[in-house]
Jmol script that loads the backbone (N, CA, C; Angstrom):
load data "model"
ATOM      1  N   MET A   1       0.900  -1.433   0.293  1.00  0.00           N
ATOM      2  CA  MET A   1      -0.190  -0.023   0.127  1.00  0.00           C
ATOM      3  C   MET A   1       1.025   1.283  -0.227  1.00  0.00           C
ATOM      4  N   SER A   2       0.069   2.053   0.192  1.00  0.00           N
ATOM      5  CA  SER A   2       0.681   3.675   0.111  1.00  0.00           C
ATOM      6  C   SER A   2       1.963   4.096   0.943  1.00  0.00           C
ATOM      7  N   SER A   3       1.856   3.252   2.421  1.00  0.00           N
ATOM      8  CA  SER A   3       2.747   3.275   3.325  1.00  0.00           C
ATOM      9  C   SER A   3       4.149   2.403   3.222  1.00  0.00           C
ATOM     10  N   GLY A   4       3.785   1.898   2.200  1.00  0.00           N
ATOM     11  CA  GLY A   4       5.227   0.317   2.125  1.00  0.00           C
ATOM     12  C   GLY A   4       5.119  -0.389   3.340  1.00  0.00           C
ATOM     13  N   ALA A   5       4.742  -0.171   4.545  1.00  0.00           N
ATOM     14  CA  ALA A   5       4.055  -1.276   5.809  1.00  0.00           C
ATOM     15  C   ALA A   5       3.673  -2.429   5.649  1.00  0.00           C
ATOM     16  N   ARG A   6       4.289  -3.261   5.838  1.00  0.00           N
ATOM     17  CA  ARG A   6       3.798  -4.688   6.027  1.00  0.00           C
ATOM     18  C   ARG A   6       2.765  -5.033   6.557  1.00  0.00           C
ATOM     19  N   ILE A   7       1.716  -5.608   5.829  1.00  0.00           N
ATOM     20  CA  ILE A   7       0.883  -5.807   6.436  1.00  0.00           C
ATOM     21  C   ILE A   7       0.047  -7.044   6.832  1.00  0.00           C
ATOM     22  N   VAL A   8       0.043  -7.700   8.317  1.00  0.00           N
ATOM     23  CA  VAL A   8      -0.210  -8.523   8.946  1.00  0.00           C
ATOM     24  C   VAL A   8      -1.410  -8.712   9.553  1.00  0.00           C
ATOM     25  N   ALA A   9      -2.602  -9.668   9.038  1.00  0.00           N
ATOM     26  CA  ALA A   9      -3.501 -10.426   9.572  1.00  0.00           C
ATOM     27  C   ALA A   9      -3.425 -11.138  10.947  1.00  0.00           C
ATOM     28  N   ILE A  10      -4.144 -11.026  11.710  1.00  0.00           N
ATOM     29  CA  ILE A  10      -3.398 -12.431  13.378  1.00  0.00           C
ATOM     30  C   ILE A  10      -4.985 -12.808  13.727  1.00  0.00           C
ATOM     31  N   ASP A  11      -5.187 -13.798  13.595  1.00  0.00           N
ATOM     32  CA  ASP A  11      -6.595 -14.543  14.519  1.00  0.00           C
ATOM     33  C   ASP A  11      -6.319 -14.511  15.935  1.00  0.00           C
ATOM     34  N   PHE A  12      -7.572 -15.081  16.062  1.00  0.00           N
ATOM     35  CA  PHE A  12      -7.290 -14.889  17.727  1.00  0.00           C
ATOM     36  C   PHE A  12      -6.973 -16.036  18.404  1.00  0.00           C
ATOM     37  N   ASP A  13      -8.420 -16.736  18.657  1.00  0.00           N
ATOM     38  CA  ASP A  13      -8.498 -18.023  18.832  1.00  0.00           C
ATOM     39  C   ASP A  13      -8.002 -19.021  18.189  1.00  0.00           C
ATOM     40  N   GLY A  14      -7.016 -19.693  19.701  1.00  0.00           N
ATOM     41  CA  GLY A  14      -5.677 -20.437  19.080  1.00  0.00           C
ATOM     42  C   GLY A  14      -4.836 -20.004  18.038  1.00  0.00           C
ATOM     43  N   THR A  15      -4.730 -18.884  18.322  1.00  0.00           N
ATOM     44  CA  THR A  15      -3.667 -18.170  17.881  1.00  0.00           C
ATOM     45  C   THR A  15      -3.085 -17.258  18.383  1.00  0.00           C
ATOM     46  N   LEU A  16      -3.476 -16.726  18.984  1.00  0.00           N
ATOM     47  CA  LEU A  16      -3.050 -15.309  20.216  1.00  0.00           C
ATOM     48  C   LEU A  16      -3.097 -15.963  21.459  1.00  0.00           C
ATOM     49  N   CYS A  17      -3.917 -16.660  21.651  1.00  0.00           N
ATOM     50  CA  CYS A  17      -4.292 -17.566  22.407  1.00  0.00           C
ATOM     51  C   CYS A  17      -4.932 -18.735  22.334  1.00  0.00           C
ATOM     52  N   GLU A  18      -4.632 -19.832  23.791  1.00  0.00           N
ATOM     53  CA  GLU A  18      -5.227 -21.070  23.541  1.00  0.00           C
ATOM     54  C   GLU A  18      -6.646 -21.124  23.170  1.00  0.00           C
ATOM     55  N   TYR A  19      -7.121 -22.402  22.119  1.00  0.00           N
ATOM     56  CA  TYR A  19      -8.181 -22.334  21.961  1.00  0.00           C
ATOM     57  C   TYR A  19      -9.467 -22.730  23.433  1.00  0.00           C
ATOM     58  N   ALA A  20     -10.346 -21.519  23.323  1.00  0.00           N
ATOM     59  CA  ALA A  20     -11.155 -21.589  24.636  1.00  0.00           C
ATOM     60  C   ALA A  20     -12.161 -21.402  24.263  1.00  0.00           C
ATOM     61  N   TRP A  21     -12.971 -20.998  23.439  1.00  0.00           N
ATOM     62  CA  TRP A  21     -14.250 -20.601  22.807  1.00  0.00           C
ATOM     63  C   TRP A  21     -15.517 -20.757  23.367  1.00  0.00           C
ATOM     64  N   PRO A  22     -16.499 -20.397  23.798  1.00  0.00           N
ATOM     65  CA  PRO A  22     -15.914 -19.004  23.803  1.00  0.00           C
ATOM     66  C   PRO A  22     -15.206 -17.824  24.775  1.00  0.00           C
ATOM     67  N   ASP A  23     -14.900 -18.863  25.501  1.00  0.00           N
ATOM     68  CA  ASP A  23     -13.587 -17.874  26.774  1.00  0.00           C
ATOM     69  C   ASP A  23     -12.776 -17.751  25.916  1.00  0.00           C
ATOM     70  N   ILE A  24     -11.856 -16.575  26.833  1.00  0.00           N
ATOM     71  CA  ILE A  24     -10.160 -16.530  26.123  1.00  0.00           C
ATOM     72  C   ILE A  24      -9.408 -17.570  26.447  1.00  0.00           C
ATOM     73  N   GLY A  25      -8.661 -18.256  26.142  1.00  0.00           N
ATOM     74  CA  GLY A  25      -8.006 -18.985  26.671  1.00  0.00           C
ATOM     75  C   GLY A  25      -6.036 -17.836  27.469  1.00  0.00           C
ATOM     76  N   GLU A  26      -5.444 -19.440  27.904  1.00  0.00           N
ATOM     77  CA  GLU A  26      -4.096 -18.946  28.055  1.00  0.00           C
ATOM     78  C   GLU A  26      -3.494 -17.872  26.841  1.00  0.00           C
ATOM     79  N   PRO A  27      -2.680 -16.748  27.071  1.00  0.00           N
ATOM     80  CA  PRO A  27      -1.537 -16.337  25.975  1.00  0.00           C
ATOM     81  C   PRO A  27      -0.949 -17.545  25.600  1.00  0.00           C
ATOM     82  N   ILE A  28      -0.533 -17.620  24.101  1.00  0.00           N
ATOM     83  CA  ILE A  28       0.399 -18.081  23.485  1.00  0.00           C
ATOM     84  C   ILE A  28       1.755 -17.114  23.348  1.00  0.00           C
ATOM     85  N   PRO A  29       2.616 -16.912  24.407  1.00  0.00           N
ATOM     86  CA  PRO A  29       3.716 -15.918  24.661  1.00  0.00           C
ATOM     87  C   PRO A  29       4.867 -16.096  23.423  1.00  0.00           C
ATOM     88  N   ARG A  30       4.979 -16.867  22.089  1.00  0.00           N
ATOM     89  CA  ARG A  30       5.574 -16.805  21.333  1.00  0.00           C
ATOM     90  C   ARG A  30       5.101 -16.312  20.179  1.00  0.00           C
ATOM     91  N   VAL A  31       4.050 -16.438  20.050  1.00  0.00           N
ATOM     92  CA  VAL A  31       2.989 -15.737  18.569  1.00  0.00           C
ATOM     93  C   VAL A  31       3.417 -13.918  19.347  1.00  0.00           C
ATOM     94  N   ILE A  32       2.407 -13.970  20.442  1.00  0.00           N
ATOM     95  CA  ILE A  32       2.204 -12.681  21.074  1.00  0.00           C
ATOM     96  C   ILE A  32       3.661 -11.576  20.726  1.00  0.00           C
ATOM     97  N   ALA A  33       5.058 -12.489  20.843  1.00  0.00           N
ATOM     98  CA  ALA A  33       5.823 -11.670  21.206  1.00  0.00           C
ATOM     99  C   ALA A  33       6.386 -11.524  19.444  1.00  0.00           C
ATOM    100  N   ALA A  34       5.925 -12.324  18.817  1.00  0.00           N
ATOM    101  CA  ALA A  34       6.870 -12.488  17.566  1.00  0.00           C
ATOM    102  C   ALA A  34       5.730 -11.519  16.155  1.00  0.00           C
ATOM    103  N   VAL A  35       4.464 -11.070  17.138  1.00  0.00           N
ATOM    104  CA  VAL A  35       3.592  -9.862  16.546  1.00  0.00           C
ATOM    105  C   VAL A  35       3.706  -8.624  16.939  1.00  0.00           C
ATOM    106  N   LYS A  36       4.055  -8.209  18.153  1.00  0.00           N
ATOM    107  CA  LYS A  36       5.141  -7.484  18.812  1.00  0.00           C
ATOM    108  C   LYS A  36       6.438  -7.387  17.963  1.00  0.00           C
ATOM    109  N   ALA A  37       6.708  -7.985  17.437  1.00  0.00           N
ATOM    110  CA  ALA A  37       8.254  -7.462  17.189  1.00  0.00           C
ATOM    111  C   ALA A  37       7.876  -7.036  15.628  1.00  0.00           C
ATOM    112  N   GLU A  38       7.135  -7.764  14.868  1.00  0.00           N
ATOM    113  CA  GLU A  38       6.544  -7.572  13.236  1.00  0.00           C
ATOM    114  C   GLU A  38       6.346  -5.923  13.439  1.00  0.00           C
ATOM    115  N   GLN A  39       5.600  -6.021  14.152  1.00  0.00           N
ATOM    116  CA  GLN A  39       4.783  -4.459  15.150  1.00  0.00           C
ATOM    117  C   GLN A  39       6.319  -3.406  14.952  1.00  0.00           C
ATOM    118  N   ALA A  40       7.030  -3.874  15.713  1.00  0.00           N
ATOM    119  CA  ALA A  40       8.198  -3.112  15.976  1.00  0.00           C
ATOM    120  C   ALA A  40       9.144  -2.288  14.850  1.00  0.00           C
ATOM    121  N   LYS A  41       8.601  -3.581  13.780  1.00  0.00           N
ATOM    122  CA  LYS A  41       9.605  -3.159  12.391  1.00  0.00           C
ATOM    123  C   LYS A  41       8.373  -2.738  11.664  1.00  0.00           C
ATOM    124  N   GLY A  42       7.742  -1.897  12.281  1.00  0.00           N
ATOM    125  CA  GLY A  42       6.734  -1.122  11.265  1.00  0.00           C
ATOM    126  C   GLY A  42       5.232  -2.209  10.437  1.00  0.00           C
ATOM    127  N   ALA A  43       5.291  -3.406  11.130  1.00  0.00           N
ATOM    128  CA  ALA A  43       4.235  -3.821  10.197  1.00  0.00           C
ATOM    129  C   ALA A  43       2.992  -2.976  11.009  1.00  0.00           C
ATOM    130  N   ARG A  44       1.950  -3.005   9.853  1.00  0.00           N
ATOM    131  CA  ARG A  44       0.477  -2.963  10.684  1.00  0.00           C
ATOM    132  C   ARG A  44      -0.135  -3.959  10.573  1.00  0.00           C
ATOM    133  N   LEU A  45      -1.091  -3.869  11.585  1.00  0.00           N
ATOM    134  CA  LEU A  45      -1.713  -5.382  12.164  1.00  0.00           C
ATOM    135  C   LEU A  45      -3.082  -5.234  12.165  1.00  0.00           C
ATOM    136  N   ILE A  46      -3.826  -6.368  11.642  1.00  0.00           N
ATOM    137  CA  ILE A  46      -5.046  -6.564  11.806  1.00  0.00           C
ATOM    138  C   ILE A  46      -5.864  -7.608  12.625  1.00  0.00           C
ATOM    139  N   LEU A  47      -6.292  -7.059  13.719  1.00  0.00           N
ATOM    140  CA  LEU A  47      -7.070  -8.559  14.145  1.00  0.00           C
ATOM    141  C   LEU A  47      -8.072  -8.840  13.789  1.00  0.00           C
ATOM    142  N   TRP A  48      -8.042 -10.186  12.921  1.00  0.00           N
ATOM    143  CA  TRP A  48      -8.744 -10.890  12.148  1.00  0.00           C
ATOM    144  C   TRP A  48      -9.432 -11.851  12.916  1.00  0.00           C
ATOM    145  N   THR A  49     -10.609 -11.937  13.499  1.00  0.00           N
ATOM    146  CA  THR A  49     -11.299 -12.831  14.215  1.00  0.00           C
ATOM    147  C   THR A  49     -12.629 -12.986  13.882  1.00  0.00           C
ATOM    148  N   CYS A  50     -13.194 -14.585  14.049  1.00  0.00           N
ATOM    149  CA  CYS A  50     -14.620 -14.431  13.834  1.00  0.00           C
ATOM    150  C   CYS A  50     -15.695 -13.790  14.825  1.00  0.00           C
ATOM    151  N   ARG A  51     -14.729 -13.616  16.664  1.00  0.00           N
ATOM    152  CA  ARG A  51     -15.365 -13.330  17.450  1.00  0.00           C
ATOM    153  C   ARG A  51     -16.411 -11.724  16.632  1.00  0.00           C
ATOM    154  N   CYS A  52     -17.346 -11.338  17.666  1.00  0.00           N
ATOM    155  CA  CYS A  52     -18.173  -9.819  17.428  1.00  0.00           C
ATOM    156  C   CYS A  52     -19.360  -9.710  18.770  1.00  0.00           C
ATOM    157  N   GLY A  53     -19.338  -8.387  18.922  1.00  0.00           N
ATOM    158  CA  GLY A  53     -20.313  -7.911  19.622  1.00  0.00           C
ATOM    159  C   GLY A  53     -19.274  -7.709  20.957  1.00  0.00           C
ATOM    160  N   LYS A  54     -19.761  -8.320  22.140  1.00  0.00           N
ATOM    161  CA  LYS A  54     -18.842  -8.558  23.539  1.00  0.00           C
ATOM    162  C   LYS A  54     -17.817  -9.297  23.506  1.00  0.00           C
ATOM    163  N   LEU A  55     -17.907 -10.533  22.309  1.00  0.00           N
ATOM    164  CA  LEU A  55     -16.684 -11.446  22.389  1.00  0.00           C
ATOM    165  C   LEU A  55     -16.057 -10.715  21.833  1.00  0.00           C
ATOM    166  N   LEU A  56     -16.094 -10.066  21.223  1.00  0.00           N
ATOM    167  CA  LEU A  56     -15.051  -9.499  20.456  1.00  0.00           C
ATOM    168  C   LEU A  56     -14.630  -8.150  20.924  1.00  0.00           C
ATOM    169  N   ASP A  57     -14.919  -7.179  21.902  1.00  0.00           N
ATOM    170  CA  ASP A  57     -14.691  -6.604  22.777  1.00  0.00           C
ATOM    171  C   ASP A  57     -13.462  -6.936  23.304  1.00  0.00           C
ATOM    172  N   GLU A  58     -14.165  -8.201  24.115  1.00  0.00           N
ATOM    173  CA  GLU A  58     -13.375  -8.603  25.326  1.00  0.00           C
ATOM    174  C   GLU A  58     -11.632  -9.484  25.024  1.00  0.00           C
ATOM    175  N   ALA A  59     -11.872  -9.730  23.335  1.00  0.00           N
ATOM    176  CA  ALA A  59     -10.790  -9.994  23.270  1.00  0.00           C
ATOM    177  C   ALA A  59      -9.590  -8.816  22.839  1.00  0.00           C
ATOM    178  N   VAL A  60     -10.384  -7.531  22.116  1.00  0.00           N
ATOM    179  CA  VAL A  60      -9.616  -7.054  21.889  1.00  0.00           C
ATOM    180  C   VAL A  60      -8.860  -6.118  23.090  1.00  0.00           C
ATOM    181  N   GLU A  61      -9.244  -6.152  23.936  1.00  0.00           N
ATOM    182  CA  GLU A  61      -9.342  -5.667  25.496  1.00  0.00           C
ATOM    183  C   GLU A  61      -8.284  -6.972  26.353  1.00  0.00           C
ATOM    184  N   TRP A  62      -8.233  -7.951  26.235  1.00  0.00           N
ATOM    185  CA  TRP A  62      -7.496  -8.620  26.407  1.00  0.00           C
ATOM    186  C   TRP A  62      -5.984  -8.549  25.630  1.00  0.00           C
ATOM    187  N   CYS A  63      -6.146  -8.495  23.862  1.00  0.00           N
ATOM    188  CA  CYS A  63      -4.839  -7.704  23.561  1.00  0.00           C
ATOM    189  C   CYS A  63      -4.106  -6.737  24.069  1.00  0.00           C
ATOM    190  N   ARG A  64      -5.290  -5.507  24.538  1.00  0.00           N
ATOM    191  CA  ARG A  64      -4.548  -4.780  25.354  1.00  0.00           C
ATOM    192  C   ARG A  64      -3.441  -5.331  26.206  1.00  0.00           C
ATOM    193  N   ALA A  65      -3.979  -5.591  27.040  1.00  0.00           N
ATOM    194  CA  ALA A  65      -3.872  -6.267  28.446  1.00  0.00           C
ATOM    195  C   ALA A  65      -2.410  -7.078  28.129  1.00  0.00           C
ATOM    196  N   GLN A  66      -2.382  -7.666  27.231  1.00  0.00           N
ATOM    197  CA  GLN A  66      -0.705  -8.188  26.447  1.00  0.00           C
ATOM    198  C   GLN A  66      -0.047  -7.236  26.024  1.00  0.00           C
ATOM    199  N   GLY A  67      -0.362  -5.912  25.512  1.00  0.00           N
ATOM    200  CA  GLY A  67       0.430  -5.160  25.111  1.00  0.00           C
ATOM    201  C   GLY A  67       0.796  -4.859  23.782  1.00  0.00           C
ATOM    202  N   LEU A  68      -0.735  -5.375  23.171  1.00  0.00           N
ATOM    203  CA  LEU A  68      -0.896  -5.499  21.716  1.00  0.00           C
ATOM    204  C   LEU A  68      -1.836  -4.702  21.189  1.00  0.00           C
ATOM    205  N   THR A  69      -1.636  -3.852  20.250  1.00  0.00           N
ATOM    206  CA  THR A  69      -2.741  -2.897  19.603  1.00  0.00           C
ATOM    207  C   THR A  69      -2.689  -2.995  18.508  1.00  0.00           C
ATOM    208  N   PHE A  70      -3.794  -2.902  17.776  1.00  0.00           N
ATOM    209  CA  PHE A  70      -3.950  -3.261  16.069  1.00  0.00           C
ATOM    210  C   PHE A  70      -4.747  -1.378  15.836  1.00  0.00           C
ATOM    211  N   ASP A  71      -4.053  -1.734  14.685  1.00  0.00           N
ATOM    212  CA  ASP A  71      -4.484  -0.504  13.883  1.00  0.00           C
ATOM    213  C   ASP A  71      -5.987  -0.889  12.811  1.00  0.00           C
ATOM    214  N   ALA A  72      -6.312  -2.092  12.961  1.00  0.00           N
ATOM    215  CA  ALA A  72      -7.228  -2.437  12.347  1.00  0.00           C
ATOM    216  C   ALA A  72      -8.222  -3.344  12.915  1.00  0.00           C
ATOM    217  N   VAL A  73      -9.470  -3.535  13.285  1.00  0.00           N
ATOM    218  CA  VAL A  73     -10.253  -5.138  13.769  1.00  0.00           C
ATOM    219  C   VAL A  73     -11.279  -5.347  12.898  1.00  0.00           C
ATOM    220  N   ASN A  74     -11.650  -6.539  12.736  1.00  0.00           N
ATOM    221  CA  ASN A  74     -11.927  -7.166  11.314  1.00  0.00           C
ATOM    222  C   ASN A  74     -13.008  -6.506  10.258  1.00  0.00           C
ATOM    223  N   GLU A  75     -11.932  -5.986   9.634  1.00  0.00           N
ATOM    224  CA  GLU A  75     -12.046  -4.996   8.510  1.00  0.00           C
ATOM    225  C   GLU A  75     -10.416  -4.283   7.832  1.00  0.00           C
ATOM    226  N   ASN A  76     -10.438  -3.933   6.861  1.00  0.00           N
ATOM    227  CA  ASN A  76      -9.190  -3.531   6.122  1.00  0.00           C
ATOM    228  C   ASN A  76      -9.023  -2.220   6.878  1.00  0.00           C
ATOM    229  N   LEU A  77      -7.145  -1.929   6.454  1.00  0.00           N
ATOM    230  CA  LEU A  77      -7.030  -0.368   6.626  1.00  0.00           C
ATOM    231  C   LEU A  77      -7.725   0.463   6.116  1.00  0.00           C
ATOM    232  N   PRO A  78      -7.492   1.920   6.666  1.00  0.00           N
ATOM    233  CA  PRO A  78      -8.494   2.736   6.026  1.00  0.00           C
ATOM    234  C   PRO A  78      -7.872   3.241   4.532  1.00  0.00           C
ATOM    235  N   GLU A  79      -6.422   2.887   4.234  1.00  0.00           N
ATOM    236  CA  GLU A  79      -5.806   3.310   3.262  1.00  0.00           C
ATOM    237  C   GLU A  79      -6.267   2.152   2.130  1.00  0.00           C
ATOM    238  N   VAL A  80      -6.528   1.177   2.318  1.00  0.00           N
ATOM    239  CA  VAL A  80      -7.313  -0.068   1.636  1.00  0.00           C
ATOM    240  C   VAL A  80      -8.366  -0.127   1.304  1.00  0.00           C
ATOM    241  N   ILE A  81      -9.312   0.320   2.188  1.00  0.00           N
ATOM    242  CA  ILE A  81     -10.487   0.465   1.960  1.00  0.00           C
ATOM    243  C   ILE A  81     -10.824   1.665   1.491  1.00  0.00           C
ATOM    244  N   GLU A  82      -9.902   3.232   0.797  1.00  0.00           N
ATOM    245  CA  GLU A  82     -10.280   4.080  -0.219  1.00  0.00           C
ATOM    246  C   GLU A  82      -9.337   3.129  -1.282  1.00  0.00           C
ATOM    247  N   ARG A  83      -8.611   2.874  -1.249  1.00  0.00           N
ATOM    248  CA  ARG A  83      -7.890   2.041  -2.710  1.00  0.00           C
ATOM    249  C   ARG A  83      -8.709   1.358  -3.418  1.00  0.00           C
ATOM    250  N   PHE A  84      -9.447   0.463  -2.677  1.00  0.00           N
ATOM    251  CA  PHE A  84     -10.660  -0.552  -3.049  1.00  0.00           C
ATOM    252  C   PHE A  84     -11.989   0.317  -3.728  1.00  0.00           C
ATOM    253  N   GLY A  85     -12.214   1.230  -2.977  1.00  0.00           N
ATOM    254  CA  GLY A  85     -13.453   1.699  -2.668  1.00  0.00           C
ATOM    255  C   GLY A  85     -14.786   1.621  -1.754  1.00  0.00           C
ATOM    256  N   GLY A  86     -14.096   0.282  -0.699  1.00  0.00           N
ATOM    257  CA  GLY A  86     -14.978   0.157   0.293  1.00  0.00           C
ATOM    258  C   GLY A  86     -14.167  -1.176   0.833  1.00  0.00           C
ATOM    259  N   ASP A  87     -14.770  -1.613   1.967  1.00  0.00           N
ATOM    260  CA  ASP A  87     -14.053  -2.883   2.663  1.00  0.00           C
ATOM    261  C   ASP A  87     -14.428  -4.132   2.222  1.00  0.00           C
ATOM    262  N   THR A  88     -14.202  -4.594   1.691  1.00  0.00           N
ATOM    263  CA  THR A  88     -13.955  -5.567   1.060  1.00  0.00           C
ATOM    264  C   THR A  88     -14.068  -6.881   2.018  1.00  0.00           C
ATOM    265  N   ARG A  89     -15.349  -7.827   1.337  1.00  0.00           N
ATOM    266  CA  ARG A  89     -14.937  -8.922   2.603  1.00  0.00           C
ATOM    267  C   ARG A  89     -13.898  -9.860   3.308  1.00  0.00           C
ATOM    268  N   LYS A  90     -13.283  -9.699   1.534  1.00  0.00           N
ATOM    269  CA  LYS A  90     -11.379  -9.964   2.136  1.00  0.00           C
ATOM    270  C   LYS A  90     -10.904  -9.581   2.465  1.00  0.00           C
ATOM    271  N   VAL A  91      -9.824  -9.374   3.436  1.00  0.00           N
ATOM    272  CA  VAL A  91      -8.536  -8.754   4.216  1.00  0.00           C
ATOM    273  C   VAL A  91      -7.843  -8.018   3.429  1.00  0.00           C
ATOM    274  N   HIS A  92      -6.788  -7.775   2.636  1.00  0.00           N
ATOM    275  CA  HIS A  92      -6.575  -6.922   2.673  1.00  0.00           C
ATOM    276  C   HIS A  92      -4.738  -7.054   2.728  1.00  0.00           C
ATOM    277  N   CYS A  93      -3.952  -8.112   2.629  1.00  0.00           N
ATOM    278  CA  CYS A  93      -2.571  -8.097   3.573  1.00  0.00           C
ATOM    279  C   CYS A  93      -1.146  -8.971   3.155  1.00  0.00           C
ATOM    280  N   ASP A  94      -0.313  -8.839   3.592  1.00  0.00           N
ATOM    281  CA  ASP A  94       0.903  -9.581   3.314  1.00  0.00           C
ATOM    282  C   ASP A  94       1.030 -10.531   3.803  1.00  0.00           C
ATOM    283  N   VAL A  95       0.360 -10.990   5.300  1.00  0.00           N
ATOM    284  CA  VAL A  95       0.681 -12.483   5.762  1.00  0.00           C
ATOM    285  C   VAL A  95      -0.285 -12.557   6.486  1.00  0.00           C
ATOM    286  N   TYR A  96      -1.308 -13.758   6.521  1.00  0.00           N
ATOM    287  CA  TYR A  96      -1.914 -14.217   7.278  1.00  0.00           C
ATOM    288  C   TYR A  96      -1.258 -14.706   8.767  1.00  0.00           C
ATOM    289  N   ILE A  97      -1.505 -14.443  10.326  1.00  0.00           N
ATOM    290  CA  ILE A  97      -1.049 -15.484  11.128  1.00  0.00           C
ATOM    291  C   ILE A  97      -2.104 -15.885  11.530  1.00  0.00           C
ATOM    292  N   GLY A  98      -2.822 -17.348  11.577  1.00  0.00           N
ATOM    293  CA  GLY A  98      -3.789 -18.119  12.112  1.00  0.00           C
ATOM    294  C   GLY A  98      -3.297 -19.444  12.505  1.00  0.00           C
ATOM    295  N   ASP A  99      -4.032 -20.482  13.425  1.00  0.00           N
ATOM    296  CA  ASP A  99      -4.260 -21.712  13.917  1.00  0.00           C
ATOM    297  C   ASP A  99      -4.289 -22.691  12.640  1.00  0.00           C
ATOM    298  N   GLU A 100      -5.279 -22.303  11.950  1.00  0.00           N
ATOM    299  CA  GLU A 100      -5.976 -23.176  10.655  1.00  0.00           C
ATOM    300  C   GLU A 100      -5.422 -22.340   9.449  1.00  0.00           C
ATOM    301  N   ALA A 101      -4.323 -21.570   9.483  1.00  0.00           N
ATOM    302  CA  ALA A 101      -3.749 -21.118   8.200  1.00  0.00           C
ATOM    303  C   ALA A 101      -3.143 -22.367   7.335  1.00  0.00           C
ATOM    304  N   VAL A 102      -3.462 -22.003   5.809  1.00  0.00           N
ATOM    305  CA  VAL A 102      -2.863 -23.488   5.203  1.00  0.00           C
ATOM    306  C   VAL A 102      -1.616 -22.143   4.170  1.00  0.00           C
ATOM    307  N   ASN A 103      -0.923 -23.061   3.669  1.00  0.00           N
ATOM    308  CA  ASN A 103       0.453 -22.129   2.705  1.00  0.00           C
ATOM    309  C   ASN A 103      -0.421 -22.806   1.441  1.00  0.00           C
ATOM    310  N   ALA A 104      -0.448 -22.237   0.263  1.00  0.00           N
ATOM    311  CA  ALA A 104      -1.407 -22.660  -0.675  1.00  0.00           C
ATOM    312  C   ALA A 104      -0.173 -23.778  -1.324  1.00  0.00           C
ATOM    313  N   THR A 105       1.105 -22.791  -1.414  1.00  0.00           N
ATOM    314  CA  THR A 105       2.226 -23.291  -1.768  1.00  0.00           C
ATOM    315  C   THR A 105       2.661 -24.344  -1.283  1.00  0.00           C
ATOM    316  N   ASP A 106       2.489 -24.621  -0.193  1.00  0.00           N
ATOM    317  CA  ASP A 106       2.500 -26.372   0.507  1.00  0.00           C
ATOM    318  C   ASP A 106       2.039 -27.511   0.520  1.00  0.00           C
ATOM    319  N   VAL A 107       0.580 -27.002  -0.256  1.00  0.00           N
ATOM    320  CA  VAL A 107      -0.287 -27.994  -0.281  1.00  0.00           C
ATOM    321  C   VAL A 107       0.190 -28.306  -1.923  1.00  0.00           C
ATOM    322  N   VAL A 108       0.126 -27.171  -3.002  1.00  0.00           N
ATOM    323  CA  VAL A 108       0.322 -27.954  -4.233  1.00  0.00           C
ATOM    324  C   VAL A 108       1.423 -28.708  -4.524  1.00  0.00           C
ATOM    325  N   GLY A 109       2.790 -28.309  -3.448  1.00  0.00           N
ATOM    326  CA  GLY A 109       3.639 -29.283  -3.590  1.00  0.00           C
ATOM    327  C   GLY A 109       3.881 -30.835  -3.216  1.00  0.00           C
ATOM    328  N   ARG A 110       2.567 -30.983  -1.774  1.00  0.00           N
ATOM    329  CA  ARG A 110       2.359 -32.159  -1.480  1.00  0.00           C
ATOM    330  C   ARG A 110       1.325 -32.951  -2.261  1.00  0.00           C
ATOM    331  N   GLY A 111       0.960 -32.111  -2.995  1.00  0.00           N
ATOM    332  CA  GLY A 111      -0.186 -32.504  -3.814  1.00  0.00           C
ATOM    333  C   GLY A 111      -2.060 -33.117  -3.283  1.00  0.00           C
ATOM    334  N   GLY A 112      -2.251 -32.063  -2.572  1.00  0.00           N
ATOM    335  CA  GLY A 112      -3.326 -31.881  -2.137  1.00  0.00           C
ATOM    336  C   GLY A 112      -3.239 -31.575  -0.829  1.00  0.00           C
ATOM    337  N   LEU A 113      -4.455 -31.279  -0.416  1.00  0.00           N
ATOM    338  CA  LEU A 113      -4.856 -30.988   1.295  1.00  0.00           C
ATOM    339  C   LEU A 113      -4.659 -32.624   2.536  1.00  0.00           C
ATOM    340  N   ASP A 114      -4.787 -33.741   1.572  1.00  0.00           N
ATOM    341  CA  ASP A 114      -4.559 -34.868   3.027  1.00  0.00           C
ATOM    342  C   ASP A 114      -3.286 -34.718   3.094  1.00  0.00           C
TER     343      ASP A 114
END
end "model"
wireframe off; spacefill off
backbone 0.3
color backbone group
């Protein structure tokens, strides 16, 4: 994007914290540290989660307590929204970090999802 900063979208449950839906699980320190390191290098962060309403508010507060702040939550960055003329359903980023992420190159290299 125009800022040139790397955009990183991060899942919540099972990624920043152990999966305990609808509760919030224990923090996963190595992931939190890695995300903070990316932010310190200038990355823009998007919290990208299925949580909404009160559960989302609780997750954002939990993240703040861990020292994590986000440039956007469940939406694209303002400059991306401007570029595409609206907030597309698919979040635009350079990297997705999530417990259920699959690298397409790895899948093709292995010959399938199994």
